[in-house]
C-alpha positions in Angstrom: -3.5 3.8 -86.3 -2.6 0.3 -85.0 -2.1 0.0 -81.3 1.1 -1.4 -79.9 0.7 -4.2 -77.5 3.6 -5.0 -75.2 3.8 -8.6 -73.8 5.9 -10.0 -71.1 8.2 -12.8 -72.2 7.9 -16.2 -70.6 11.4 -16.1 -69.0 10.6 -12.8 -67.3 7.4 -14.3 -65.9 9.3 -17.3 -64.7 11.9 -15.1 -63.0 9.2 -13.0 -61.3 7.3 -16.1 -60.1 10.5 -17.7 -58.8 11.4 -14.5 -56.9 8.0 -14.4 -55.4 8.3 -18.1 -54.3 11.7 -17.4 -52.8 10.4 -14.4 -50.9 7.4 -16.4 -49.6 9.7 -19.3 -48.6 12.0 -16.9 -46.8 9.1 -15.5 -44.8 7.8 -18.9 -43.9 11.2 -20.1 -42.9 11.8 -17.1 -40.7 8.4 -17.6 -39.0 9.2 -21.2 -38.2 12.7 -20.2 -36.9 11.1 -17.7 -34.5 8.4 -20.1 -33.4 10.8 -23.0 -32.8 13.3 -20.8 -30.9 10.4 -19.6 -28.7 9.2 -23.2 -28.0 12.5 -24.9 -27.5 14.1 -21.9 -25.6 11.1 -20.8 -23.5 9.6 -24.1 -22.7 12.8 -25.8 -21.8 13.7 -23.0 -19.4 10.2 -23.1 -18.0 10.6 -26.8 -17.1 13.9 -26.2 -15.2 12.3 -23.3 -13.2 9.2 -25.5 -12.5 11.3 -28.3 -11.2 13.2 -26.1 -8.8 9.9 -24.9 -7.4 8.0 -28.2 -7.0 11.0 -29.8 -5.4 10.9 -27.3 -2.5 7.1 -26.7 -2.5 5.4 -29.7 -4.2 1.9 -28.4 -4.1 2.6 -24.9 -5.5 0.8 -25.6 -8.8 -2.1 -23.2 -8.3 0.2 -20.3 -7.5 2.4 -21.0 -10.5 -0.6 -21.2 -12.8 -2.1 -18.0 -11.4 1.2 -16.0 -11.7 1.5 -17.2 -15.3 -2.0 -16.2 -16.3 -1.9 -12.8 -14.6 1.5 -11.9 -16.1 0.5 -12.9 -19.7 -2.7 -11.0 -19.3 -1.0 -7.8 -18.2 1.5 -8.0 -21.1 -1.4 -8.4 -23.6 -3.7 -5.6 -22.3 -2.0 -2.7 -24.1 -2.4 -4.3 -27.5 -6.1 -5.3 -27.0 -7.4 -2.1 -25.5 -8.2 1.3 -27.1 -9.5 4.5 -25.7 -13.0 5.7 -26.7 -14.7 9.0 -25.8 -17.4 8.8 -23.1 -19.5 11.1 -21.0 -16.7 11.7 -18.5 -13.7 11.6 -20.8 -11.8 8.9 -22.5 -12.5 5.3 -21.3 -10.7 2.1 -22.1 -12.5 -0.5 -24.2 -11.6 -3.9 -25.7 -10.9 -3.8 -29.4 -13.3 -5.7 -31.6 -12.6 -9.4 -31.7 -12.0 -11.4 -34.8 -13.3 -14.6 -33.1 -16.6 -14.7 -31.2 -16.4 -14.6 -27.4 -18.2 -17.9 -27.0 -15.4 -19.6 -28.8 -12.8 -18.1 -26.5 -14.9 -19.1 -23.4 -14.8 -22.8 -24.5 -11.1 -22.7 -25.1 -10.4 -20.9 -21.9 -12.3 -23.4 -19.9 -10.3 -26.3 -21.5 -7.0 -24.5 -21.2 -7.6 -23.6 -17.5 -8.5 -27.2 -16.6 -5.4 -28.5 -18.5 -3.1 -26.1 -16.7 -4.6 -26.8 -13.3 -4.5 -30.6 -13.7 -0.9 -30.6 -15.0 0.4 -28.5 -12.1 -1.7 -30.2 -9.5 -0.3 -33.6 -10.5 3.2 -32.6 -9.5 2.0 -32.5 -5.9 1.0 -36.2 -5.9 4.3 -38.0 -6.0 4.7 -37.4 -9.8 8.2 -36.6 -10.8 9.2 -34.4 -13.7 10.3 -37.3 -15.9 7.0 -39.1 -15.3 5.3 -35.8 -16.0 7.0 -35.7 -19.4 6.1 -39.3 -20.1 2.4 -38.8 -19.7 2.3 -35.5 -21.6 4.1 -37.1 -24.5 1.1 -39.3 -24.8 -0.7 -36.2 -26.2 0.1 -37.4 -29.8 -1.9 -40.6 -29.3 -4.7 -38.7 -27.4 -4.8 -36.1 -30.2 -5.1 -38.8 -32.9 -7.7 -40.7 -30.9 -9.9 -37.7 -30.2 -9.5 -36.6 -33.8 -10.7 -40.0 -35.0 -13.6 -40.4 -32.5 -14.9 -36.9 -32.1 -13.9 -35.0 -35.3 -14.1 -38.1 -37.6 -10.6 -37.5 -38.9 -8.8 -40.1 -41.0 -5.1 -40.5 -40.7 -2.7 -42.3 -43.1 -1.2 -45.6 -41.8 2.3 -44.1 -42.2 1.4 -41.1 -40.0 -0.1 -43.3 -37.3 3.1 -45.4 -37.2 5.2 -42.3 -37.1 3.2 -40.9 -34.1 3.4 -44.2 -32.3 7.2 -44.3 -32.9 7.7 -40.8 -31.5 5.6 -41.5 -28.4 7.5 -44.7 -27.7 10.8 -43.0 -28.2 10.0 -40.2 -25.7 8.8 -42.7 -23.2 11.9 -44.9 -23.4 14.3 -41.9 -23.4 12.5 -40.4 -20.3 12.5 -43.7 -18.4 16.1 -44.3 -19.2 16.9 -40.7 -18.1 15.4 -40.9 -14.6 18.3 -40.2 -12.2 19.0 -42.3 -9.1 18.2 -39.5 -6.7 14.5 -39.7 -7.1 14.6 -43.5 -6.7 16.8 -43.1 -3.6 14.4 -40.7 -2.1 11.7 -43.4 -2.3 14.0 -46.0 -0.8 14.7 -43.8 2.2 11.0 -43.7 3.2 9.9 -45.4 6.3 8.7 -49.0 5.8 5.5 -48.3 7.7 4.9 -45.2 5.5 5.2 -47.4 2.4 3.0 -50.2 3.8 0.2 -47.8 4.5 -0.4 -47.5 0.8 -0.2 -43.7 0.9 2.4 -43.6 -1.9 0.3 -45.7 -4.2 -2.8 -43.6 -3.6 -0.9 -40.4 -4.2 0.6 -41.7 -7.4 -2.7 -43.0 -8.8 -4.3 -39.6 -8.1 -1.5 -37.8 -10.0 -1.6 -40.3 -12.9 -5.4 -39.8 -13.1 -5.0 -36.0 -13.2 -2.3 -36.2 -15.9 -4.5 -38.6 -18.0 -7.4 -36.2 -17.9 -5.1 -33.3 -18.7 -3.7 -35.1 -21.8 -7.1 -35.8 -23.3 -8.5 -32.3 -22.5 -5.3 -30.8 -24.1 -6.0 -32.9 -27.2 -9.6 -31.6 -27.4 -8.3 -28.1 -26.9 -5.9 -28.5 -29.8 -8.5 -29.8 -32.2 -11.0 -27.1 -31.2 -8.3 -24.4 -31.7 -7.6 -25.8 -35.2 -11.3 -25.8 -36.0 -11.7 -22.2 -34.8 -8.7 -20.9 -36.7 -10.0 -22.7 -39.8 -13.3 -20.8 -39.7 -12.4 -17.4 -38.3 -8.7 -17.0 -39.3 -5.4 -17.4 -37.5 -5.5 -14.8 -34.8 -3.0 -16.3 -32.3 -2.3 -13.0 -30.4 -6.0 -12.7 -29.6 -6.1 -16.3 -28.5 -3.1 -15.9 -26.3 -4.7 -12.9 -24.5 -8.2 -14.2 -24.1 -7.1 -17.7 -23.1 -5.4 -16.2 -20.0 -7.5 -13.1 -19.3 -10.9 -14.8 -19.2 -9.5 -17.5 -16.9 -8.4 -15.1 -14.1 -11.9 -15.0 -12.3 -11.7 -18.8 -12.0 -8.8 -18.4 -9.6 -11.1 -16.9 -7.0 -12.2 -20.4 -6.0 -8.5 -21.2 -5.3 -7.5 -18.0 -3.5 -6.9 -19.6 -0.1 -4.6 -22.2 -1.6 -2.7 -19.6 -3.6 -2.1 -17.5 -0.4 -0.8 -20.5 1.5 1.5 -21.4 -1.4 2.8 -17.8 -1.6 3.6 -17.9 2.1 5.5 -21.2 1.6 7.6 -19.6 -1.1 8.4 -16.7 1.1 10.0 -19.0 3.7 12.8 -20.0 1.3 16.3 -18.8 1.7 16.7 -15.0 1.0 18.9 -13.7 -1.8 20.5 -10.3 -1.6 20.2 -8.2 -4.8 22.9 -5.5 -5.0 24.9 -3.4 -7.4 28.7 -3.4 -7.4 31.4 -1.7 -9.4 31.4 -4.4 -12.1 28.0 -3.2 -13.4 28.4 -1.3 -16.7 27.8 2.4 -16.9 26.7 2.9 -13.2 29.4 0.8 -11.6 32.1 3.5 -11.6 29.8 5.8 -9.6 29.3 3.3 -6.8 31.2 2.8 -3.6 33.8 0.0 -3.3 31.3 -2.3 -1.4 28.4 -1.5 -3.8 24.8 -0.7 -3.0 22.4 -3.2 -1.5 19.0 -2.9 -3.2 16.7 -5.5 -1.6 16.4 -9.1 -0.4 14.0 -11.6 -2.0 13.3 -15.2 -1.2 15.1 -17.6 -3.7 11.9 -19.4 -4.8 10.3 -16.1 -5.8 13.2 -15.7 -8.3 12.5 -19.1 -9.6 8.8 -18.2 -9.9 9.7 -15.0 -11.9 11.9 -17.1 -14.2 9.1 -19.6 -14.7 6.6 -16.8 -15.5 8.9 -15.1 -18.0 9.8 -18.3 -19.8 6.1 -19.3 -19.8 5.3 -16.1 -21.8 7.9 -17.0 -24.4 6.8 -20.7 -24.5 3.0 -20.1 -24.9 3.6 -17.4 -27.5 5.5 -19.9 -29.6 2.9 -22.6 -29.0 -0.1 -20.3 -29.9 1.7 -19.1 -33.0 2.5 -22.6 -34.1 -1.1 -23.6 -33.5 -2.1 -20.9 -36.1 0.5 -22.1 -38.6 0.0 -25.9 -38.5 -2.3 -28.7 -37.6 -2.9 -29.9 -34.1 -1.0 -33.1 -34.7 2.1 -31.2 -36.1 2.0 -29.1 -32.9 2.1 -32.3 -30.8 5.1 -33.6 -32.7 7.0 -30.4 -32.2 6.1 -30.4 -28.5 7.3 -34.0 -28.1 10.6 -33.1 -29.6 10.8 -30.2 -27.1 10.2 -32.6 -24.2 13.1 -34.7 -25.5 15.4 -31.7 -25.7 14.4 -30.8 -22.1 15.5 -34.3 -21.0 18.8 -34.1 -22.9 19.6 -30.7 -21.4 18.7 -32.0 -17.9 21.2 -34.9 -18.4 23.9 -32.5 -19.6 23.4 -29.9 -16.9 23.0 -32.2 -14.0 25.7 -34.6 -15.1 23.4 -37.6 -15.4 24.6 -40.7 -17.3 23.3 -41.2 -20.8 22.2 -44.8 -20.9 21.7 -47.0 -24.0 18.0 -46.8 -23.5 18.1 -43.1 -23.8 20.1 -43.3 -27.0 17.6 -45.8 -28.4 14.7 -43.5 -27.4 16.3 -40.5 -29.1 16.8 -42.5 -32.3 13.1 -43.5 -32.3 12.0 -39.9 -31.8 14.1 -38.6 -34.6 13.1 -41.4 -36.9 9.5 -41.0 -36.1 9.6 -37.2 -36.7 11.4 -37.8 -40.0 8.7 -40.3 -41.0 6.0 -37.9 -40.0 7.5 -35.1 -42.1 7.5 -37.4 -45.1 3.8 -38.0 -44.8 3.0 -34.3 -45.3 1.9 -31.6 -42.8 -1.8 -32.4 -43.1 -3.4 -34.6 -40.5 -5.4 -36.8 -42.9 -8.8 -36.2 -44.2 -10.4 -34.0 -41.7 -13.9 -34.3 -40.5 -14.1 -30.6 -40.2 -16.7 -29.0 -42.4 -16.0 -25.8 -44.3 -19.7 -25.1 -44.3 -19.5 -22.3 -41.6 -16.9 -20.5 -43.6 -18.8 -20.9 -46.9 -22.0 -19.7 -45.2 -20.1 -16.7 -43.8 -18.7 -15.8 -47.2 -22.1 -16.1 -48.8 -23.6 -13.9 -46.1 -20.9 -11.3 -46.7 -21.6 -11.5 -50.4 -25.3 -11.1 -50.0 -24.7 -8.2 -47.6 -22.4 -6.5 -50.0 -24.9 -7.0 -52.8 -27.7 -5.6 -50.6 -25.6 -2.6 -49.7 -24.7 -2.0 -53.3 -28.3 -2.2 -54.6 -29.5 0.2 -51.8 -26.8 2.7 -52.7 -27.8 2.5 -56.4 -31.5 3.1 -55.5 -30.5 6.0 -53.4 -28.5 7.5 -56.2 -31.4 7.1 -58.6 -33.8 8.8 -56.2 -31.4 11.7 -55.8 -31.1 12.1 -59.5 -34.9 12.1 -59.9 -35.3 14.7 -57.2 -32.6 16.9 -58.8 -34.4 16.8 -62.2 -37.7 17.7 -60.6 -36.2 20.7 -58.7 -34.6 21.9 -62.0 -37.9 21.7 -63.8 -39.6 23.6 -61.1 -37.0 26.3 -61.2 -37.4 26.6 -65.0 -41.2 26.8 -64.8 -40.9 29.6 -62.1 
């Protein structure tokens, strides 16, 4: 009897493939929307909170960094611990890692140094606009380190686009510097200026920022290389990059205590509930209930820490989704948005130089997007991943052959026992 073979027509295959492509595109678009909202929302808010802190306590960088690392570690502990039975009951243990610990230690060391250097620089006569200028040089630093260290090759169009974006951010930031910071320098005593103290302080801050920019570029390239070998586990990276760095703050504990004391001397803010609060307001007295009083700068620190969690979550997720150079382009755009919001919120004047810088940034970003999302011919070798796959294959083959041998031996033993039983 002839068999009936059913075949799927080509139009049906095309429709199914198109639907799959649409679904995949929708997932990718939603991921990018979440990541960009985290980066632009969280990082911009973080800059405003940071500026309010460093204006009052310029050398509070170590306290800010410690608070950020401690809070992000506490948030990540529940998802990276599990309970295992022990001699005296259930004990917490870290879940198995997808990436070797030695890789995280290298990234943690780089990330810790970058965070400390960037925050320390703010205490050496470095304003927030100048801070943005130097950190926008990360594109050039990333491309330079990729070429010299990782032997990457970049298309000429991509190089020109990166240069255009960097120049645009620098011009827009320089044009957006308000007159208050300049006036503050003009009001300084002439003897104080003649002593050269300002110049030395600024040079120290610029040196710290320069080191931070190049270390951040190396960190981005190392993260890209690690994710390429072991997979894109950005949640694990977010946790270990902060948790493993906490012991390093023991060397800075005196400075952190002094900075916390300085924040506590700020103006107090009364936190209370009144009748306008939903649900519970109608049960309160007419004058409300006073809850507690907290120094104003501690509220700014809390806002900074919360926004830092949102910001670094978006950055780590984007690191796992794209190349290191694409990450730098997005972060440069975020810096420009921070500047624009600063102009709008603080009623600063938008100068022609700022408009020209914005145009260069958007043109450079558009030019970069036209060159493709890849960062040129990478010098990264896929050999570790190939070796790992071959080792897994050999291991699977070895396990499979051993299982087959065990089954054969069991069958032989069963036959022998059956023969013995028959003979008896």
